[in-house]
All heavy atoms as TSV, in Angstrom:
chain	resi	resn	atom	element	x	y	z
A	1	MET	N	N	0.835	-1.187	0.000
A	1	MET	CA	C	0.000	0.000	0.000
A	1	MET	C	C	0.879	1.249	0.000
A	1	MET	O	O	1.914	1.289	0.636
A	1	MET	CB	C	-0.918	-0.028	1.222
A	1	MET	CG	C	-1.853	1.149	1.290
A	1	MET	SD	S	-2.923	1.041	2.718
A	1	MET	CE	C	-4.447	0.769	1.882
A	2	GLU	N	N	0.446	2.276	-0.675
A	2	GLU	CA	C	1.217	3.509	-0.834
A	2	GLU	C	C	1.078	4.423	0.380
A	2	GLU	O	O	0.040	4.492	1.013
A	2	GLU	CB	C	0.710	4.231	-2.080
A	2	GLU	CG	C	1.633	5.315	-2.553
A	2	GLU	CD	C	1.195	5.843	-3.899
A	2	GLU	OE1	O	0.976	5.028	-4.797
A	2	GLU	OE2	O	1.079	7.069	-4.012
A	3	SER	N	N	2.138	5.162	0.678
A	3	SER	CA	C	2.116	6.109	1.797
A	3	SER	C	C	1.399	7.386	1.405
A	3	SER	O	O	1.430	7.804	0.255
A	3	SER	CB	C	3.543	6.456	2.220
A	3	SER	OG	O	4.175	5.345	2.767
A	4	THR	N	N	0.768	8.014	2.392
A	4	THR	CA	C	0.083	9.281	2.211
A	4	THR	C	C	0.320	10.145	3.441
A	4	THR	O	O	0.754	9.642	4.473
A	4	THR	CB	C	-1.431	9.064	1.968
A	4	THR	OG1	O	-2.040	10.300	1.647
A	4	THR	CG2	C	-2.102	8.458	3.176
A	5	SER	N	N	0.020	11.406	3.354
A	5	SER	CA	C	0.178	12.292	4.504
A	5	SER	C	C	-0.862	11.943	5.569
A	5	SER	O	O	-1.995	11.586	5.245
A	5	SER	CB	C	-0.006	13.746	4.071
A	5	SER	OG	O	-0.055	14.584	5.195
A	6	ILE	N	N	-0.480	12.051	6.819
A	6	ILE	CA	C	-1.398	11.749	7.917
A	6	ILE	C	C	-2.612	12.678	7.886
A	6	ILE	O	O	-3.672	12.338	8.391
A	6	ILE	CB	C	-0.666	11.817	9.277
A	6	ILE	CG1	C	-1.466	11.095	10.356
A	6	ILE	CG2	C	-0.341	13.239	9.656
A	6	ILE	CD1	C	-0.695	10.889	11.648
A	7	THR	N	N	-2.482	13.829	7.262
A	7	THR	CA	C	-3.588	14.791	7.190
A	7	THR	C	C	-4.736	14.297	6.310
A	7	THR	O	O	-5.831	14.831	6.379
A	7	THR	CB	C	-3.112	16.148	6.655
A	7	THR	OG1	O	-2.568	15.971	5.348
A	7	THR	CG2	C	-2.071	16.766	7.574
A	8	LYS	N	N	-4.499	13.293	5.493
A	8	LYS	CA	C	-5.534	12.767	4.603
A	8	LYS	C	C	-6.464	11.773	5.305
A	8	LYS	O	O	-7.494	11.399	4.760
A	8	LYS	CB	C	-4.901	12.055	3.396
A	8	LYS	CG	C	-3.972	12.929	2.589
A	8	LYS	CD	C	-4.730	13.956	1.821
A	8	LYS	CE	C	-3.752	14.739	0.945
A	8	LYS	NZ	N	-4.335	15.933	0.411
A	9	LEU	N	N	-6.100	11.337	6.516
A	9	LEU	CA	C	-6.897	10.345	7.230
A	9	LEU	C	C	-7.991	11.005	8.059
A	9	LEU	O	O	-7.916	12.175	8.399
A	9	LEU	CB	C	-5.995	9.504	8.125
A	9	LEU	CG	C	-4.863	8.757	7.410
A	9	LEU	CD1	C	-4.042	7.982	8.426
A	9	LEU	CD2	C	-5.411	7.832	6.348
A	10	LYS	N	N	-9.007	10.227	8.398
A	10	LYS	CA	C	-10.136	10.703	9.191
A	10	LYS	C	C	-9.975	10.303	10.654
A	10	LYS	O	O	-9.179	9.422	10.984
A	10	LYS	CB	C	-11.437	10.090	8.653
A	10	LYS	CG	C	-11.666	10.325	7.181
A	10	LYS	CD	C	-12.696	11.382	6.988
A	10	LYS	CE	C	-13.073	11.486	5.536
A	10	LYS	NZ	N	-12.700	12.707	4.928
A	11	LYS	N	N	-10.768	10.925	11.516
A	11	LYS	CA	C	-10.774	10.596	12.938
A	11	LYS	C	C	-11.066	9.105	13.114
A	11	LYS	O	O	-11.932	8.543	12.457
A	11	LYS	CB	C	-11.846	11.408	13.654
A	11	LYS	CG	C	-11.929	11.122	15.121
A	11	LYS	CD	C	-13.012	11.943	15.780
A	11	LYS	CE	C	-13.146	11.537	17.227
A	11	LYS	NZ	N	-14.223	12.285	17.893
A	12	GLY	N	N	-10.305	8.458	13.988
A	12	GLY	CA	C	-10.481	7.034	14.253
A	12	GLY	C	C	-9.608	6.134	13.389
A	12	GLY	O	O	-9.472	4.953	13.675
A	13	ALA	N	N	-9.025	6.690	12.336
A	13	ALA	CA	C	-8.169	5.885	11.454
A	13	ALA	C	C	-6.878	5.530	12.185
A	13	ALA	O	O	-6.424	6.236	13.077
A	13	ALA	CB	C	-7.849	6.663	10.182
A	14	SER	N	N	-6.309	4.412	11.805
A	14	SER	CA	C	-5.034	3.996	12.400
A	14	SER	C	C	-4.107	3.547	11.287
A	14	SER	O	O	-4.534	3.303	10.166
A	14	SER	CB	C	-5.256	2.877	13.413
A	14	SER	OG	O	-5.849	1.756	12.793
A	15	GLY	N	N	-2.840	3.460	11.622
A	15	GLY	CA	C	-1.865	3.060	10.627
A	15	GLY	C	C	-0.473	3.017	11.209
A	15	GLY	O	O	-0.296	2.953	12.425
A	16	ILE	N	N	0.495	3.079	10.320
A	16	ILE	CA	C	1.906	3.012	10.702
A	16	ILE	C	C	2.637	4.157	10.012
A	16	ILE	O	O	2.431	4.423	8.823
A	16	ILE	CB	C	2.514	1.658	10.294
A	16	ILE	CG1	C	1.790	0.564	11.046
A	16	ILE	CG2	C	4.012	1.641	10.513
A	16	ILE	CD1	C	2.388	-0.793	10.989
A	17	ILE	N	N	3.480	4.838	10.776
A	17	ILE	CA	C	4.286	5.916	10.211
A	17	ILE	C	C	5.351	5.302	9.304
A	17	ILE	O	O	6.049	4.370	9.707
A	17	ILE	CB	C	4.936	6.754	11.328
A	17	ILE	CG1	C	3.844	7.432	12.163
A	17	ILE	CG2	C	5.901	7.785	10.749
A	17	ILE	CD1	C	4.335	8.094	13.421
A	18	THR	N	N	5.460	5.826	8.080
A	18	THR	CA	C	6.450	5.298	7.139
A	18	THR	C	C	7.630	6.243	6.948
A	18	THR	O	O	8.723	5.812	6.608
A	18	THR	CB	C	5.820	5.010	5.769
A	18	THR	OG1	O	5.243	6.209	5.265
A	18	THR	CG2	C	4.776	3.919	5.867
A	19	GLU	N	N	7.401	7.563	7.157
A	19	GLU	CA	C	8.472	8.538	6.919
A	19	GLU	C	C	8.113	9.864	7.579
A	19	GLU	O	O	6.951	10.238	7.638
A	19	GLU	CB	C	8.618	8.749	5.408
A	19	GLU	CG	C	9.611	9.788	5.006
A	19	GLU	CD	C	9.602	10.069	3.503
A	19	GLU	OE1	O	8.728	9.550	2.771
A	19	GLU	OE2	O	10.478	10.823	3.068
A	20	VAL	N	N	9.112	10.551	8.063
A	20	VAL	CA	C	8.961	11.939	8.509
A	20	VAL	C	C	9.845	12.758	7.573
A	20	VAL	O	O	11.071	12.676	7.638
A	20	VAL	CB	C	9.382	12.128	9.989
A	20	VAL	CG1	C	9.267	13.596	10.375
A	20	VAL	CG2	C	8.537	11.260	10.906
A	21	LYS	N	N	9.200	13.508	6.682
A	21	LYS	CA	C	9.947	14.298	5.698
A	21	LYS	C	C	10.701	15.422	6.395
A	21	LYS	O	O	10.264	15.933	7.419
A	21	LYS	CB	C	9.003	14.876	4.650
A	21	LYS	CG	C	8.410	13.832	3.745
A	21	LYS	CD	C	7.573	14.502	2.693
A	21	LYS	CE	C	7.030	13.489	1.712
A	21	LYS	NZ	N	6.221	14.137	0.674
A	22	TYR	N	N	11.789	15.831	5.799
A	22	TYR	CA	C	12.609	16.883	6.390
A	22	TYR	C	C	11.848	18.197	6.440
A	22	TYR	O	O	11.235	18.618	5.458
A	22	TYR	CB	C	13.904	17.071	5.605
A	22	TYR	CG	C	14.764	18.135	6.221
A	22	TYR	CD1	C	15.520	17.862	7.354
A	22	TYR	CD2	C	14.766	19.422	5.722
A	22	TYR	CE1	C	16.292	18.852	7.950
A	22	TYR	CE2	C	15.526	20.421	6.307
A	22	TYR	CZ	C	16.277	20.128	7.428
A	22	TYR	OH	O	17.013	21.111	8.031
A	23	SER	N	N	11.870	18.835	7.590
A	23	SER	CA	C	11.287	20.164	7.786
A	23	SER	C	C	11.990	20.815	8.967
A	23	SER	O	O	12.889	20.222	9.571
A	23	SER	CB	C	9.782	20.064	8.049
A	23	SER	OG	O	9.553	19.495	9.323
A	24	LYS	N	N	11.559	22.010	9.328
A	24	LYS	CA	C	12.160	22.709	10.469
A	24	LYS	C	C	11.976	21.940	11.768
A	24	LYS	O	O	12.778	22.064	12.680
A	24	LYS	CB	C	11.549	24.100	10.625
A	24	LYS	CG	C	11.905	25.046	9.526
A	24	LYS	CD	C	11.247	26.387	9.754
A	24	LYS	CE	C	11.551	27.339	8.622
A	24	LYS	NZ	N	10.895	28.631	8.790
A	25	VAL	N	N	10.897	21.167	11.863
A	25	VAL	CA	C	10.602	20.464	13.118
A	25	VAL	C	C	10.727	18.945	13.010
A	25	VAL	O	O	10.362	18.235	13.937
A	25	VAL	CB	C	9.191	20.828	13.634
A	25	VAL	CG1	C	9.099	22.292	13.978
A	25	VAL	CG2	C	8.133	20.432	12.637
A	26	SER	N	N	11.251	18.436	11.918
A	26	SER	CA	C	11.309	16.981	11.746
A	26	SER	C	C	12.119	16.296	12.841
A	26	SER	O	O	11.725	15.234	13.333
A	26	SER	CB	C	11.837	16.604	10.361
A	26	SER	OG	O	13.121	17.142	10.150
A	27	GLN	N	N	13.220	16.881	13.255
A	27	GLN	CA	C	14.022	16.263	14.312
A	27	GLN	C	C	13.234	16.214	15.619
A	27	GLN	O	O	13.272	15.223	16.335
A	27	GLN	CB	C	15.335	17.024	14.513
A	27	GLN	CG	C	16.271	16.368	15.509
A	27	GLN	CD	C	16.693	14.963	15.088
A	27	GLN	OE1	O	16.945	14.703	13.907
A	27	GLN	NE2	N	16.764	14.050	16.027
A	28	ARG	N	N	12.487	17.264	15.916
A	28	ARG	CA	C	11.669	17.300	17.136
A	28	ARG	C	C	10.573	16.233	17.084
A	28	ARG	O	O	10.308	15.557	18.066
A	28	ARG	CB	C	11.052	18.685	17.302
A	28	ARG	CG	C	10.073	18.774	18.434
A	28	ARG	CD	C	10.706	18.518	19.760
A	28	ARG	NE	N	11.033	19.776	20.366
A	28	ARG	CZ	C	11.739	19.890	21.458
A	28	ARG	NH1	N	12.190	18.823	22.056
A	28	ARG	NH2	N	12.000	21.041	21.959
A	29	LEU	N	N	9.941	16.053	15.922
A	29	LEU	CA	C	8.903	15.032	15.778
A	29	LEU	C	C	9.483	13.642	16.017
A	29	LEU	O	O	8.871	12.813	16.698
A	29	LEU	CB	C	8.261	15.112	14.392
A	29	LEU	CG	C	7.479	16.390	14.084
A	29	LEU	CD1	C	7.047	16.402	12.624
A	29	LEU	CD2	C	6.286	16.532	15.000
A	30	ILE	N	N	10.665	13.392	15.484
A	30	ILE	CA	C	11.321	12.098	15.675
A	30	ILE	C	C	11.650	11.881	17.147
A	30	ILE	O	O	11.437	10.800	17.689
A	30	ILE	CB	C	12.568	11.986	14.778
A	30	ILE	CG1	C	12.124	11.904	13.309
A	30	ILE	CG2	C	13.430	10.801	15.162
A	30	ILE	CD1	C	13.237	12.086	12.306
A	31	GLU	N	N	12.118	12.914	17.818
A	31	GLU	CA	C	12.428	12.815	19.245
A	31	GLU	C	C	11.179	12.538	20.079
A	31	GLU	O	O	11.257	11.927	21.144
A	31	GLU	CB	C	13.100	14.092	19.736
A	31	GLU	CG	C	14.511	14.262	19.206
A	31	GLU	CD	C	15.093	15.635	19.476
A	31	GLU	OE1	O	14.398	16.500	20.052
A	31	GLU	OE2	O	16.271	15.838	19.098
A	32	MET	N	N	10.010	12.978	19.593
A	32	MET	CA	C	8.748	12.737	20.308
A	32	MET	C	C	8.203	11.343	20.041
A	32	MET	O	O	7.179	10.969	20.599
A	32	MET	CB	C	7.709	13.786	19.911
A	32	MET	CG	C	8.053	15.156	20.419
A	32	MET	SD	S	6.822	16.464	20.140
A	32	MET	CE	C	5.806	15.925	18.848
A	33	GLY	N	N	8.873	10.570	19.194
A	33	GLY	CA	C	8.454	9.196	18.958
A	33	GLY	C	C	7.790	8.926	17.630
A	33	GLY	O	O	7.367	7.816	17.365
A	34	LEU	N	N	7.691	9.920	16.779
A	34	LEU	CA	C	7.090	9.730	15.467
A	34	LEU	C	C	8.157	9.202	14.516
A	34	LEU	O	O	8.692	9.927	13.676
A	34	LEU	CB	C	6.489	11.041	14.957
A	34	LEU	CG	C	5.184	11.415	15.630
A	34	LEU	CD1	C	5.431	12.314	16.817
A	34	LEU	CD2	C	4.263	12.083	14.655
A	35	THR	N	N	8.468	7.937	14.663
A	35	THR	CA	C	9.514	7.307	13.862
A	35	THR	C	C	8.903	6.268	12.931
A	35	THR	O	O	7.844	5.708	13.224
A	35	THR	CB	C	10.553	6.631	14.769
A	35	THR	OG1	O	9.894	5.689	15.608
A	35	THR	CG2	C	11.281	7.653	15.627
A	36	PRO	N	N	9.548	6.007	11.804
A	36	PRO	CA	C	9.037	4.985	10.888
A	36	PRO	C	C	8.835	3.652	11.602
A	36	PRO	O	O	9.661	3.230	12.401
A	36	PRO	CB	C	10.129	4.897	9.820
A	36	PRO	CG	C	10.737	6.270	9.814
A	36	PRO	CD	C	10.726	6.684	11.265
A	37	GLY	N	N	7.692	3.034	11.327
A	37	GLY	CA	C	7.352	1.747	11.934
A	37	GLY	C	C	6.477	1.868	13.171
A	37	GLY	O	O	5.991	0.868	13.684
A	38	THR	N	N	6.249	3.092	13.654
A	38	THR	CA	C	5.444	3.297	14.863
A	38	THR	C	C	3.953	3.305	14.510
A	38	THR	O	O	3.519	4.075	13.666
A	38	THR	CB	C	5.806	4.638	15.530
A	38	THR	OG1	O	7.195	4.650	15.809
A	38	THR	CG2	C	5.022	4.836	16.815
A	39	PRO	N	N	3.159	2.459	15.181
A	39	PRO	CA	C	1.709	2.481	14.946
A	39	PRO	C	C	1.082	3.693	15.639
A	39	PRO	O	O	1.588	4.172	16.654
A	39	PRO	CB	C	1.222	1.173	15.566
A	39	PRO	CG	C	2.284	0.751	16.492
A	39	PRO	CD	C	3.563	1.381	16.057
A	40	PHE	N	N	-0.033	4.183	15.099
A	40	PHE	CA	C	-0.723	5.338	15.654
A	40	PHE	C	C	-2.218	5.221	15.400
A	40	PHE	O	O	-2.661	4.401	14.600
A	40	PHE	CB	C	-0.217	6.637	15.013
A	40	PHE	CG	C	-0.654	6.767	13.583
A	40	PHE	CD1	C	-1.835	7.401	13.247
A	40	PHE	CD2	C	0.103	6.203	12.573
A	40	PHE	CE1	C	-2.257	7.470	11.935
A	40	PHE	CE2	C	-0.308	6.278	11.256
A	40	PHE	CZ	C	-1.493	6.918	10.937
A	41	LYS	N	N	-2.983	6.064	16.095
A	41	LYS	CA	C	-4.421	6.180	15.856
A	41	LYS	C	C	-4.776	7.656	15.969
A	41	LYS	O	O	-4.305	8.344	16.871
A	41	LYS	CB	C	-5.220	5.382	16.873
A	41	LYS	CG	C	-6.707	5.447	16.633
A	41	LYS	CD	C	-7.468	4.521	17.529
A	41	LYS	CE	C	-8.954	4.576	17.159
A	41	LYS	NZ	N	-9.725	3.625	17.924
A	42	ILE	N	N	-5.607	8.149	15.062
A	42	ILE	CA	C	-6.032	9.542	15.105
A	42	ILE	C	C	-7.155	9.666	16.114
A	42	ILE	O	O	-8.205	9.052	15.976
A	42	ILE	CB	C	-6.465	10.044	13.715
A	42	ILE	CG1	C	-5.277	10.000	12.776
A	42	ILE	CG2	C	-7.041	11.459	13.816
A	42	ILE	CD1	C	-5.526	10.525	11.398
A	43	ARG	N	N	-6.919	10.464	17.158
A	43	ARG	CA	C	-7.901	10.656	18.225
A	43	ARG	C	C	-8.889	11.748	17.881
A	43	ARG	O	O	-10.080	11.600	18.155
A	43	ARG	CB	C	-7.193	11.008	19.525
A	43	ARG	CG	C	-6.332	9.871	20.042
A	43	ARG	CD	C	-5.702	10.216	21.355
A	43	ARG	NE	N	-6.752	10.542	22.326
A	43	ARG	CZ	C	-6.557	11.272	23.411
A	43	ARG	NH1	N	-5.365	11.755	23.666
A	43	ARG	NH2	N	-7.530	11.519	24.236
A	44	SER	N	N	-8.419	12.861	17.340
A	44	SER	CA	C	-9.335	13.947	16.982
A	44	SER	C	C	-8.688	14.875	15.965
A	44	SER	O	O	-7.472	14.929	15.838
A	44	SER	CB	C	-9.746	14.742	18.227
A	44	SER	OG	O	-8.628	15.386	18.788
A	45	ILE	N	N	-9.553	15.589	15.270
A	45	ILE	CA	C	-9.129	16.604	14.306
A	45	ILE	C	C	-9.937	17.850	14.623
A	45	ILE	O	O	-11.163	17.775	14.771
A	45	ILE	CB	C	-9.392	16.145	12.858
A	45	ILE	CG1	C	-8.629	14.852	12.571
A	45	ILE	CG2	C	-9.013	17.238	11.868
A	45	ILE	CD1	C	-8.955	14.216	11.237
A	46	SER	N	N	-9.277	18.983	14.760
A	46	SER	CA	C	-10.005	20.204	15.102
A	46	SER	C	C	-11.009	20.536	14.000
A	46	SER	O	O	-10.821	20.150	12.843
A	46	SER	CB	C	-9.046	21.359	15.332
A	46	SER	OG	O	-8.480	21.766	14.113
A	47	PRO	N	N	-12.087	21.243	14.353
A	47	PRO	CA	C	-13.139	21.544	13.372
A	47	PRO	C	C	-12.634	22.211	12.095
A	47	PRO	O	O	-13.153	21.963	11.022
A	47	PRO	CB	C	-14.077	22.483	14.128
A	47	PRO	CG	C	-13.848	22.170	15.559
A	47	PRO	CD	C	-12.405	21.762	15.674
A	48	PHE	N	N	-11.633	23.053	12.216
A	48	PHE	CA	C	-11.098	23.719	11.031
A	48	PHE	C	C	-9.848	23.024	10.498
A	48	PHE	O	O	-9.174	23.534	9.619
A	48	PHE	CB	C	-10.816	25.188	11.334
A	48	PHE	CG	C	-12.067	25.925	11.717
A	48	PHE	CD1	C	-12.291	26.297	13.026
A	48	PHE	CD2	C	-13.037	26.185	10.773
A	48	PHE	CE1	C	-13.458	26.955	13.386
A	48	PHE	CE2	C	-14.211	26.835	11.121
A	48	PHE	CZ	C	-14.420	27.223	12.437
A	49	GLY	N	N	-9.518	21.866	11.067
A	49	GLY	CA	C	-8.420	21.046	10.578
A	49	GLY	C	C	-7.027	21.552	10.880
A	49	GLY	O	O	-6.066	21.082	10.302
A	50	ASP	N	N	-6.891	22.538	11.789
A	50	ASP	CA	C	-5.566	23.088	12.031
A	50	ASP	C	C	-4.736	22.260	12.999
A	50	ASP	O	O	-3.528	22.396	13.033
A	50	ASP	CB	C	-5.645	24.528	12.531
A	50	ASP	CG	C	-4.284	25.186	12.550
A	50	ASP	OD1	O	-3.528	24.990	11.581
A	50	ASP	OD2	O	-3.959	25.858	13.534
A	51	SER	N	N	-5.336	21.410	13.775
A	51	SER	CA	C	-4.536	20.523	14.629
A	51	SER	C	C	-5.119	19.116	14.598
A	51	SER	O	O	-6.315	18.922	14.416
A	51	SER	CB	C	-4.472	21.052	16.066
A	51	SER	OG	O	-5.744	21.012	16.649
A	52	ILE	N	N	-4.219	18.168	14.767
A	52	ILE	CA	C	-4.577	16.754	14.741
A	52	ILE	C	C	-3.984	16.123	15.994
A	52	ILE	O	O	-2.798	16.294	16.268
A	52	ILE	CB	C	-3.988	16.060	13.493
A	52	ILE	CG1	C	-4.564	16.696	12.223
A	52	ILE	CG2	C	-4.260	14.572	13.529
A	52	ILE	CD1	C	-3.905	16.209	10.955
A	53	ALA	N	N	-4.810	15.405	16.743
A	53	ALA	CA	C	-4.326	14.697	17.927
A	53	ALA	C	C	-4.224	13.218	17.592
A	53	ALA	O	O	-5.178	12.624	17.086
A	53	ALA	CB	C	-5.267	14.907	19.109
A	54	ILE	N	N	-3.046	12.640	17.834
A	54	ILE	CA	C	-2.861	11.208	17.577
A	54	ILE	C	C	-2.387	10.522	18.842
A	54	ILE	O	O	-1.892	11.161	19.758
A	54	ILE	CB	C	-1.857	10.960	16.424
A	54	ILE	CG1	C	-0.464	11.484	16.785
A	54	ILE	CG2	C	-2.344	11.592	15.140
A	54	ILE	CD1	C	0.609	11.093	15.789
A	55	ARG	N	N	-2.582	9.219	18.885
A	55	ARG	CA	C	-2.122	8.410	20.014
A	55	ARG	C	C	-1.077	7.446	19.489
A	55	ARG	O	O	-1.286	6.758	18.500
A	55	ARG	CB	C	-3.284	7.646	20.611
A	55	ARG	CG	C	-2.916	6.843	21.823
A	55	ARG	CD	C	-4.097	6.854	22.796
A	55	ARG	NE	N	-3.766	6.450	24.132
A	55	ARG	CZ	C	-3.225	7.241	25.058
A	55	ARG	NH1	N	-2.910	8.455	24.773
A	55	ARG	NH2	N	-3.003	6.813	26.271
A	56	LEU	N	N	0.089	7.446	20.141
A	56	LEU	CA	C	1.141	6.501	19.785
A	56	LEU	C	C	1.970	6.202	21.021
A	56	LEU	O	O	2.131	7.062	21.882
A	56	LEU	CB	C	2.020	7.033	18.646
A	56	LEU	CG	C	2.905	8.227	18.919
A	56	LEU	CD1	C	4.166	8.090	18.098
A	56	LEU	CD2	C	2.191	9.485	18.554
A	57	ASN	N	N	2.442	4.992	21.108
A	57	ASN	CA	C	3.283	4.568	22.236
A	57	ASN	C	C	2.695	4.972	23.583
A	57	ASN	O	O	3.377	5.475	24.456
A	57	ASN	CB	C	4.706	5.144	22.104
A	57	ASN	CG	C	5.417	4.605	20.896
A	57	ASN	OD1	O	5.144	3.505	20.433
A	57	ASN	ND2	N	6.325	5.382	20.354
A	58	ASP	N	N	1.402	4.779	23.773
A	58	ASP	CA	C	0.703	5.061	25.032
A	58	ASP	C	C	0.714	6.515	25.458
A	58	ASP	O	O	0.625	6.819	26.646
A	58	ASP	CB	C	1.250	4.184	26.165
A	58	ASP	CG	C	0.983	2.710	25.914
A	58	ASP	OD1	O	-0.044	2.407	25.283
A	58	ASP	OD2	O	1.789	1.889	26.347
A	59	PHE	N	N	0.852	7.442	24.530
A	59	PHE	CA	C	0.684	8.856	24.875
A	59	PHE	C	C	0.086	9.602	23.683
A	59	PHE	O	O	0.077	9.108	22.564
A	59	PHE	CB	C	1.988	9.505	25.348
A	59	PHE	CG	C	3.062	9.623	24.318
A	59	PHE	CD1	C	3.198	10.774	23.574
A	59	PHE	CD2	C	3.956	8.587	24.104
A	59	PHE	CE1	C	4.206	10.895	22.627
A	59	PHE	CE2	C	4.966	8.694	23.160
A	59	PHE	CZ	C	5.088	9.854	22.415
A	60	ALA	N	N	-0.450	10.783	23.960
A	60	ALA	CA	C	-1.097	11.583	22.922
A	60	ALA	C	C	-0.181	12.710	22.474
A	60	ALA	O	O	0.547	13.289	23.276
A	60	ALA	CB	C	-2.407	12.153	23.451
A	61	VAL	N	N	-0.249	13.020	21.188
A	61	VAL	CA	C	0.533	14.101	20.600
A	61	VAL	C	C	-0.422	14.939	19.755
A	61	VAL	O	O	-1.209	14.400	18.986
A	61	VAL	CB	C	1.663	13.552	19.699
A	61	VAL	CG1	C	2.394	14.676	19.003
A	61	VAL	CG2	C	2.615	12.692	20.484
A	62	SER	N	N	-0.349	16.249	19.916
A	62	SER	CA	C	-1.129	17.155	19.088
A	62	SER	C	C	-0.179	17.829	18.099
A	62	SER	O	O	0.866	18.336	18.487
A	62	SER	CB	C	-1.816	18.199	19.966
A	62	SER	OG	O	-2.651	19.003	19.176
A	63	LEU	N	N	-0.558	17.805	16.837
A	63	LEU	CA	C	0.301	18.322	15.769
A	63	LEU	C	C	-0.377	19.450	15.013
A	63	LEU	O	O	-1.572	19.380	14.733
A	63	LEU	CB	C	0.604	17.211	14.761
A	63	LEU	CG	C	1.229	15.938	15.296
A	63	LEU	CD1	C	1.118	14.838	14.260
A	63	LEU	CD2	C	2.669	16.200	15.660
A	64	ARG	N	N	0.373	20.477	14.685
A	64	ARG	CA	C	-0.130	21.520	13.794
A	64	ARG	C	C	-0.247	20.936	12.391
A	64	ARG	O	O	0.533	20.069	12.004
A	64	ARG	CB	C	0.822	22.703	13.762
A	64	ARG	CG	C	0.714	23.572	14.975
A	64	ARG	CD	C	1.676	24.709	14.842
A	64	ARG	NE	N	2.756	24.364	15.767
A	64	ARG	CZ	C	3.913	24.937	15.816
A	64	ARG	NH1	N	4.224	25.872	14.977
A	64	ARG	NH2	N	4.801	24.570	16.701
A	65	LEU	N	N	-1.180	21.443	11.629
A	65	LEU	CA	C	-1.378	20.962	10.268
A	65	LEU	C	C	-0.105	21.086	9.443
A	65	LEU	O	O	0.270	20.172	8.710
A	65	LEU	CB	C	-2.526	21.720	9.598
A	65	LEU	CG	C	-2.876	21.296	8.180
A	65	LEU	CD1	C	-3.344	19.854	8.147
A	65	LEU	CD2	C	-3.936	22.209	7.597
A	66	SER	N	N	0.594	22.194	9.583
A	66	SER	CA	C	1.820	22.412	8.808
A	66	SER	C	C	2.887	21.362	9.136
A	66	SER	O	O	3.672	20.980	8.272
A	66	SER	CB	C	2.368	23.814	9.043
A	66	SER	OG	O	2.651	24.010	10.411
A	67	ASP	N	N	2.923	20.884	10.382
A	67	ASP	CA	C	3.881	19.844	10.766
A	67	ASP	C	C	3.388	18.463	10.336
A	67	ASP	O	O	4.167	17.626	9.887
A	67	ASP	CB	C	4.111	19.863	12.277
A	67	ASP	CG	C	4.715	21.171	12.754
A	67	ASP	OD1	O	5.379	21.847	11.943
A	67	ASP	OD2	O	4.505	21.508	13.926
A	68	ALA	N	N	2.088	18.237	10.464
A	68	ALA	CA	C	1.509	16.940	10.119
A	68	ALA	C	C	1.634	16.626	8.638
A	68	ALA	O	O	1.695	15.457	8.249
A	68	ALA	CB	C	0.049	16.900	10.556
A	69	LEU	N	N	1.682	17.641	7.790
A	69	LEU	CA	C	1.819	17.422	6.340
A	69	LEU	C	C	3.093	16.658	6.000
A	69	LEU	O	O	3.171	16.000	4.962
A	69	LEU	CB	C	1.811	18.764	5.601
A	69	LEU	CG	C	0.464	19.458	5.514
A	69	LEU	CD1	C	0.642	20.890	5.030
A	69	LEU	CD2	C	-0.470	18.698	4.603
A	70	ASN	N	N	4.101	16.712	6.868
A	70	ASN	CA	C	5.376	16.049	6.606
A	70	ASN	C	C	5.445	14.630	7.157
A	70	ASN	O	O	6.489	13.988	7.049
A	70	ASN	CB	C	6.516	16.889	7.208
A	70	ASN	CG	C	6.640	18.220	6.512
A	70	ASN	OD1	O	6.665	18.281	5.294
A	70	ASN	ND2	N	6.673	19.282	7.286
A	71	ILE	N	N	4.372	14.150	7.750
A	71	ILE	CA	C	4.354	12.789	8.303
A	71	ILE	C	C	3.630	11.878	7.330
A	71	ILE	O	O	2.424	12.016	7.103
A	71	ILE	CB	C	3.677	12.763	9.685
A	71	ILE	CG1	C	4.416	13.691	10.636
A	71	ILE	CG2	C	3.634	11.332	10.225
A	71	ILE	CD1	C	3.698	13.929	11.938
A	72	MET	N	N	4.374	10.964	6.740
A	72	MET	CA	C	3.819	10.032	5.775
A	72	MET	C	C	3.461	8.724	6.486
A	72	MET	O	O	4.224	8.254	7.343
A	72	MET	CB	C	4.808	9.759	4.643
A	72	MET	CG	C	5.291	11.035	3.937
A	72	MET	SD	S	3.940	12.033	3.285
A	72	MET	CE	C	3.434	11.018	1.924
A	73	VAL	N	N	2.294	8.172	6.135
A	73	VAL	CA	C	1.796	6.991	6.838
A	73	VAL	C	C	1.197	5.992	5.858
A	73	VAL	O	O	0.889	6.306	4.715
A	73	VAL	CB	C	0.719	7.383	7.875
A	73	VAL	CG1	C	1.283	8.329	8.921
A	73	VAL	CG2	C	-0.494	8.000	7.205
A	74	ARG	N	N	1.023	4.792	6.361
A	74	ARG	CA	C	0.298	3.726	5.647
A	74	ARG	C	C	-0.843	3.355	6.563
A	74	ARG	O	O	-0.653	3.011	7.720
A	74	ARG	CB	C	1.235	2.543	5.406
A	74	ARG	CG	C	0.652	1.469	4.535
A	74	ARG	CD	C	1.652	0.356	4.258
A	74	ARG	NE	N	2.019	-0.339	5.467
A	74	ARG	CZ	C	3.249	-0.381	5.988
A	74	ARG	NH1	N	4.240	0.250	5.400
A	74	ARG	NH2	N	3.496	-1.045	7.086
A	75	SER	N	N	-2.084	3.490	6.081
A	75	SER	CA	C	-3.242	3.193	6.917
A	75	SER	C	C	-3.497	1.689	6.982
A	75	SER	O	O	-3.124	0.950	6.076
A	75	SER	CB	C	-4.465	3.944	6.423
A	75	SER	OG	O	-4.803	3.520	5.118
A	76	LYS	N	N	-4.151	1.279	8.064
A	76	LYS	CA	C	-4.477	-0.145	8.252
A	76	LYS	C	C	-5.804	-0.462	7.613
A	76	LYS	O	O	-6.685	0.305	7.520
A	76	LYS	CB	C	-4.538	-0.477	9.743
A	76	LYS	CG	C	-3.168	-0.511	10.369
A	76	LYS	CD	C	-3.301	-0.971	11.787
A	76	LYS	CE	C	-1.946	-1.034	12.461
A	76	LYS	NZ	N	-2.029	-1.455	13.838
């Protein structure tokens, strides 16, 4: 299955992170546990889509849309 940006998924979707593209915050995202091979589940998406909350490794992470665009995933 082909990778897509995490922003394309809907609330409740789950999958596996395949890549974190280079950006100003990519190193910080990797340090927070968003590494290739990590399973995740989308907990919520703000009404205007500017933030996405995901659950991974038993904790929640909220991401700005601009940062989430660089997270490539494969959905389950």
